[in-house]
C-alpha positions as CSV (number, residue, x, y, z in Angstrom):
1,M,132.8,111.7,68.6
2,K,135.5,113.8,68.5
3,D,137.9,114.1,71.1
4,I,137.0,117.3,73.0
5,A,140.3,118.8,73.8
6,S,140.8,118.8,69.8
7,I,137.6,120.3,69.3
8,S,138.7,123.3,71.9
9,K,142.1,123.2,69.8
10,N,141.0,123.6,66.6
11,T,137.7,126.1,66.9
12,G,139.5,128.1,69.2
13,A,137.0,127.5,72.0
14,A,138.2,127.7,76.0
15,P,140.7,125.2,76.9
16,T,139.9,122.2,79.1
17,A,140.0,122.8,82.8
18,K,141.3,120.0,84.1
19,Y,140.7,118.0,87.5
20,D,141.0,114.9,90.0
21,I,137.0,114.4,89.9
22,C,134.2,116.3,88.6
23,I,130.8,115.8,90.2
24,V,127.8,115.8,88.6
25,G,124.6,117.9,90.7
26,N,124.7,120.2,93.3
27,G,122.3,118.6,95.9
28,A,123.2,117.8,99.8
29,V,125.2,114.5,98.9
30,G,126.7,116.2,95.8
31,K,128.3,118.7,97.9
32,A,129.3,117.0,100.9
33,A,131.1,114.7,98.0
34,A,133.1,117.3,97.0
35,L,133.9,119.2,100.0
36,A,135.0,114.9,101.6
37,L,137.3,114.5,98.6
38,A,138.6,117.8,98.4
39,Q,139.5,117.6,102.3
40,A,141.3,114.2,101.1
41,G,143.6,116.8,98.9
42,L,141.8,116.2,95.4
43,R,140.8,118.6,92.6
44,V,137.7,119.0,92.5
45,A,135.1,120.5,90.1
46,L,131.1,120.4,91.9
47,L,128.8,121.4,88.5
48,G,125.6,122.5,89.0
49,M,122.9,124.6,88.1
50,P,122.5,127.5,90.0
51,A,120.6,127.5,93.3
52,P,117.0,128.4,93.0
53,S,116.1,132.0,94.4
54,A,115.7,132.1,97.9
55,S,111.8,131.6,99.7
56,A,109.4,134.7,100.2
57,A,108.9,132.6,103.7
58,A,109.5,133.9,107.0
59,P,113.3,133.3,107.8
60,D,111.7,131.5,111.4
61,A,109.8,129.3,109.0
62,W,110.3,125.3,109.4
63,D,111.2,123.8,106.3
64,T,108.3,121.2,105.5
65,R,111.9,118.9,103.9
66,V,114.2,117.3,107.1
67,Y,115.8,114.6,107.1
68,A,116.8,111.4,109.8
69,L,120.2,111.8,109.8
70,N,122.2,108.8,111.2
71,H,125.5,108.2,112.4
72,V,127.5,107.9,109.5
73,A,126.2,111.1,108.1
74,R,126.9,113.2,111.1
75,S,130.7,111.6,111.0
76,L,130.7,112.5,107.6
77,L,129.6,116.0,108.1
78,S,132.0,116.5,111.1
79,T,134.8,115.4,109.4
80,V,134.0,118.0,106.5
81,K,133.5,120.1,109.7
82,V,129.5,120.9,108.2
83,W,128.5,119.4,111.5
84,D,129.1,121.9,114.2
85,A,128.2,124.9,111.4
86,L,124.2,123.6,111.3
87,D,121.9,126.0,113.6
88,P,121.8,124.1,116.6
89,A,118.5,125.4,117.9
90,R,117.2,124.1,114.7
91,I,117.9,120.6,115.4
92,S,116.4,118.0,117.2
93,A,117.3,114.1,118.3
94,V,115.4,111.4,118.1
95,E,115.8,109.6,121.4
96,G,113.4,107.3,121.3
97,M,111.3,105.7,117.9
98,A,107.3,104.3,118.8
99,I,106.4,101.9,115.9
100,K,102.6,100.9,115.5
101,G,101.2,98.2,113.1
102,G,97.9,100.1,112.2
103,T,95.7,102.1,113.9
104,D,93.5,100.1,116.2
105,S,94.0,98.7,119.9
106,A,94.7,95.2,119.0
107,A,97.8,97.0,116.5
108,G,101.3,95.5,117.2
109,N,103.9,97.6,118.9
110,L,107.8,98.2,118.6
111,A,109.9,101.0,120.3
112,F,113.5,101.8,120.3
113,D,115.3,103.6,122.6
114,A,118.9,105.9,122.6
115,Y,119.5,104.6,126.1
116,N,119.2,100.8,125.0
117,A,121.2,101.1,121.9
118,R,123.9,103.0,123.8
119,V,123.9,106.0,121.9
120,D,123.4,109.9,122.6
121,A,120.6,109.6,119.9
122,L,119.3,107.7,117.6
123,A,119.2,109.7,114.8
124,W,118.8,114.1,114.1
125,I,116.6,115.8,112.6
126,V,117.8,118.0,110.4
127,E,116.0,120.5,107.9
128,D,117.0,121.0,104.4
129,S,117.6,124.6,104.4
130,N,119.9,123.8,107.3
131,L,122.4,121.5,105.9
132,N,122.4,123.3,102.3
133,Q,123.5,126.8,103.9
134,A,126.2,125.0,106.0
135,L,127.2,123.3,103.3
136,D,127.3,126.0,101.0
137,A,129.2,128.1,103.0
138,A,132.0,125.0,103.7
139,L,132.5,125.3,100.0
140,K,133.4,128.9,99.8
141,F,136.3,128.2,102.0
142,S,137.7,125.0,100.7
143,P,140.3,126.2,98.0
144,N,140.7,122.9,96.2
145,V,136.8,123.2,94.9
146,H,136.1,125.0,92.2
147,L,132.3,125.4,91.6
148,L,131.2,125.3,88.2
149,S,127.6,126.5,86.9
150,G,125.8,125.2,83.8
151,R,124.6,121.9,81.9
152,A,126.8,118.9,80.6
153,K,125.3,118.1,77.1
154,A,128.0,115.6,76.4
155,L,130.4,113.2,78.3
156,Q,133.4,111.0,76.9
157,V,135.7,108.7,78.4
158,D,138.8,106.9,77.3
159,A,141.3,104.9,78.6
160,D,142.9,108.2,80.6
161,T,140.4,110.5,81.2
162,A,136.4,111.2,81.3
163,S,136.2,114.4,79.4
164,L,132.6,116.7,80.2
165,Q,131.4,119.5,77.3
166,L,129.1,122.0,78.4
167,E,126.0,123.6,77.0
168,S,128.5,127.1,77.1
169,G,131.1,125.2,75.0
170,E,133.3,124.7,77.9
171,A,135.2,121.5,78.4
172,I,136.3,119.6,81.9
173,S,138.2,116.7,82.1
174,S,139.0,114.4,85.1
175,A,140.2,110.9,86.0
176,L,136.3,110.6,87.4
177,V,133.1,111.7,87.1
178,V,131.0,111.3,90.1
179,G,127.1,111.7,89.3
180,A,125.3,113.1,92.2
181,D,122.3,114.1,90.0
182,G,119.0,112.8,91.2
183,A,116.6,110.0,90.8
184,Q,116.7,111.3,87.0
185,S,120.8,111.1,86.4
186,W,121.7,112.6,83.5
187,V,125.5,110.7,84.1
188,R,123.9,107.8,84.7
189,S,122.0,107.5,81.2
190,Q,125.2,108.9,79.5
191,C,126.8,105.6,80.9
192,Q,123.6,103.6,79.6
193,I,123.2,102.1,83.2
194,G,120.2,100.1,83.5
195,I,117.5,100.4,86.2
196,D,114.6,98.8,87.8
197,Y,111.8,100.9,88.7
198,R,108.7,101.1,90.3
199,S,106.3,103.6,91.2
200,Y,104.7,102.9,94.6
201,K,101.3,104.8,93.4
202,Q,101.8,106.8,96.4
203,R,103.0,110.5,97.3
204,G,105.1,111.8,100.4
205,V,103.0,114.6,102.0
206,V,104.8,116.8,104.4
207,A,103.8,119.8,106.5
208,N,104.5,121.1,110.3
209,F,102.8,120.9,113.1
210,A,102.8,122.0,116.7
211,C,101.7,119.8,119.3
212,E,99.8,120.9,122.7
213,R,102.0,118.0,124.7
214,P,105.9,117.8,124.1
215,H,107.4,115.0,122.5
216,H,110.1,114.1,124.3
217,G,112.5,113.6,121.3
218,V,110.1,110.5,120.1
219,A,109.5,109.9,116.1
220,Y,105.7,108.0,115.6
221,Q,105.2,106.0,113.1
222,W,102.0,104.3,111.9
223,F,101.5,101.4,109.2
224,T,97.4,101.9,108.9
225,E,95.9,99.2,107.1
226,T,94.6,101.7,103.8
227,E,95.8,105.1,104.1
228,G,99.6,104.6,104.1
229,I,102.4,105.1,106.6
230,V,102.2,108.1,108.8
231,A,105.2,109.3,110.4
232,L,105.6,112.3,112.6
233,L,109.1,113.5,113.6
234,P,110.3,115.4,116.5
235,L,111.5,119.1,115.6
236,P,112.5,121.1,118.1
237,G,109.9,122.5,121.1
238,Q,107.0,121.7,120.6
239,R,106.6,120.8,117.2
240,V,106.8,118.1,115.1
241,S,106.8,117.4,110.7
242,L,104.9,114.9,109.0
243,V,105.7,112.3,106.4
244,W,102.8,110.9,105.5
245,S,103.5,107.9,102.3
246,A,99.7,108.3,101.5
247,P,97.9,106.4,98.1
248,E,97.9,109.1,95.3
249,A,93.9,109.9,96.0
250,L,94.4,110.0,99.5
251,A,97.5,112.7,98.8
252,L,95.5,114.5,96.4
253,E,92.8,114.9,99.4
254,L,95.2,115.9,102.2
255,L,96.8,118.6,99.8
256,D,93.3,120.2,99.0
257,E,91.5,120.3,102.1
258,P,92.8,122.9,104.7
259,L,95.9,122.2,106.8
260,S,93.6,122.4,109.7
261,E,91.7,119.3,108.8
262,L,94.7,117.3,108.6
263,A,95.7,118.4,111.3
264,A,92.5,117.0,112.9
265,R,93.6,113.9,111.3
266,L,96.9,113.5,112.4
267,T,95.8,114.4,116.5
268,S,93.1,111.7,116.2
269,L,95.5,109.1,114.7
270,A,98.2,110.2,118.0
271,G,95.3,110.0,120.4
272,D,96.7,111.1,123.8
273,K,100.9,111.1,123.0
274,L,100.6,114.7,121.4
275,G,97.5,116.6,122.2
276,Q,95.9,118.7,119.7
277,L,98.4,119.4,117.1
278,L,98.4,123.0,115.0
279,P,99.4,123.8,111.4
280,L,102.7,126.2,112.0
281,Q,102.4,129.2,110.3
282,P,103.2,129.8,107.3
283,E,100.5,126.6,106.9
284,L,102.8,124.4,104.3
285,A,101.4,121.0,103.0
286,Q,103.7,119.4,99.8
287,A,104.1,116.2,98.2
288,F,106.5,113.9,96.2
289,P,105.9,110.7,94.5
290,L,107.8,107.7,96.0
291,S,109.2,105.3,94.2
292,L,111.5,102.7,94.5
293,L,114.7,102.6,91.9
294,K,117.4,100.0,91.4
295,T,120.2,100.8,89.3
296,H,121.8,97.7,87.4
297,S,125.2,99.0,88.7
298,M,126.7,102.1,90.7
299,V,129.9,102.0,88.2
300,A,131.1,102.5,84.9
301,P,134.4,103.3,83.1
302,R,135.6,106.5,85.1
303,V,132.0,107.0,86.3
304,A,130.6,106.7,89.7
305,L,127.0,107.5,91.1
306,V,126.2,108.7,94.2
307,G,122.6,109.2,96.1
308,D,119.9,109.0,94.2
309,A,121.3,108.5,91.0
310,G,122.4,105.5,92.4
311,H,119.4,104.2,94.2
312,V,116.1,105.1,95.6
313,V,113.8,103.6,98.3
314,H,110.6,104.0,100.2
315,P,110.8,107.2,102.6
316,L,109.3,104.9,105.4
317,A,112.8,104.5,107.1
318,G,113.7,108.0,106.5
319,H,117.2,107.1,104.7
320,G,117.3,107.7,101.8
321,M,119.7,110.6,102.3
322,N,121.5,108.7,104.7
323,L,122.7,105.8,101.8
324,G,123.5,108.8,99.6
325,F,126.1,110.3,102.4
326,G,127.1,106.6,102.9
327,D,127.8,105.9,99.0
328,V,130.2,109.3,99.4
329,A,131.8,107.9,103.0
330,A,132.9,104.6,101.3
331,L,134.2,106.8,97.8
332,V,136.4,108.9,99.4
333,Q,137.5,105.7,101.7
334,V,138.3,103.4,98.4
335,L,139.9,106.5,96.7
336,A,142.2,107.3,99.9
337,E,143.2,103.4,100.1
338,R,144.1,103.2,96.0
339,G,147.6,103.5,96.0
340,G,149.8,105.7,94.4
341,H,149.9,104.1,91.1
342,R,146.2,104.2,90.1
343,D,144.0,107.5,89.7
344,C,140.7,108.0,90.6
345,G,138.5,106.6,88.4
346,D,141.0,103.3,88.3
347,A,138.6,100.3,87.4
348,G,140.0,98.3,90.3
349,V,139.2,101.2,92.5
350,L,135.6,101.6,91.3
351,A,135.0,97.9,91.4
352,R,135.9,97.8,95.0
353,Y,133.4,101.2,96.1
354,A,130.5,99.4,94.2
355,R,131.1,96.2,96.5
356,A,131.3,98.2,99.5
357,R,127.8,99.9,98.7
358,K,126.4,96.3,97.3
359,E,125.2,94.8,100.7
360,E,124.0,98.4,102.3
361,I,122.0,99.2,99.6
362,L,120.1,95.9,98.7
363,L,119.4,95.1,102.1
364,M,117.8,98.9,102.4
365,Q,115.9,98.0,99.2
366,V,114.4,94.8,100.5
367,M,113.7,96.0,104.0
368,T,111.8,99.4,102.7
369,D,110.4,97.6,99.6
370,G,108.8,94.6,101.7
371,L,107.5,96.4,104.9
372,E,105.7,98.4,102.4
373,R,104.3,95.5,100.4
374,L,103.3,93.5,103.9
375,F,101.9,96.4,105.2
376,G,100.1,97.3,102.2
377,F,97.6,94.4,102.4
378,D,94.3,94.9,104.8
379,F,93.8,90.8,104.5
380,G,92.7,90.0,108.3
381,P,95.5,87.1,109.2
382,L,97.8,88.8,107.9
383,R,97.2,91.4,109.6
384,L,97.0,89.3,112.7
385,L,101.0,87.8,112.1
386,R,101.9,91.1,111.2
387,N,101.0,92.3,115.1
388,T,102.5,89.3,116.3
389,G,105.4,90.2,114.4
390,L,106.2,93.4,115.6
391,N,105.1,92.3,119.3
392,L,107.3,89.3,119.4
393,L,110.4,91.6,118.2
394,D,109.8,94.2,120.5
395,K,110.8,91.2,123.1
396,V,113.5,90.1,121.7
397,P,116.8,92.1,122.5
398,V,119.2,90.9,120.0
399,L,116.7,90.9,116.9
400,K,116.1,95.0,118.0
401,R,119.9,95.5,118.6
402,Q,120.1,93.8,115.0
403,L,117.9,95.8,113.4
404,M,119.2,99.5,115.0
405,A,122.9,98.5,114.2
406,H,121.8,99.2,110.8
407,A,120.0,102.2,111.2
408,L,122.6,104.2,113.2
409,G,125.1,103.0,110.8
410,R,127.9,100.9,110.8
411,T,130.5,103.6,112.9
412,A,127.2,103.1,115.5
413,D,128.4,100.0,117.5
414,K,131.8,101.8,117.8
415,E,130.5,105.1,119.9
């Protein structure tokens, strides 16, 4: 492949734009990375396709896609001046978690609460639109971030630079390319980074409901024997957001039936905890496929992956977005500590980033995949063992604190 700079020079194409870092992908993780790296004094290009047009839904409608952001995510968003820009009226603090290992009276139970974890909240439920609107507003006032719209068609790496050629004919040169372009990452494929992929043969069905009784900031989760994993997350007021990791056949059934029938299913499942559930207006349910994706490496020469480009986990723990923000925080830290003699794409710096993320990502992959497998079998003796284990864990404070430390993020014990 010819050098991109020479192509521009010889053909009269637009000259190559030069940056310290080019981020490919303008989702929430990519945007947060751009803000954090720019704040560190680096000149950043954020390359992504134009955002989709605004939904025709009522402005006060609640997103079906929400995130349970932990303390690491909150710390990162606070550092880049985004957390306080979120609409606080549309954020709900998770003050407790109630986990049930089945649907019958003999099912095991496990509970966590913010008071015993010595934190103000276990997590915060934030809508996708609330998060992205605040990120977009911050990007407009970040002088070190250059927003570029378009699609890359070629990536070339040499000893000193990584160069992107766009379909428009433009060229971008940087010391480091950050792949933040999702599970189907183009950047990852260009670097020929291998993956291990497994479909769960499930879909995450999401919808929002009003509940008759207050939820008191408690997130509920049921590991059912045959119908997947059901989570009801607290929204502001007497509202909850559903994430049902359902087998594909059941997911299609749930999407096909009136939302009032889905509400009736959830009312029965929750018992007297939330009272009657009713669909929020406008009535809307959506679904997305669930899978496990492990990359063989988080880095390549002059390339680092963040977010779903580097890992995809089952949503039962709600930590997909948190892992992505953890990637960004780690990348910013290793770049800040690289020393003046190394550029952003230095191989030693990227190796440090990969090591920094290895343990947490592997732990979350093993935990979520293991739980999905464990509760995916409807076998009597195994069911008894699961319930006994949950009940025992609920009574061992040391183990519960260790679990909460991982769920809250590594900064939680400092708060």
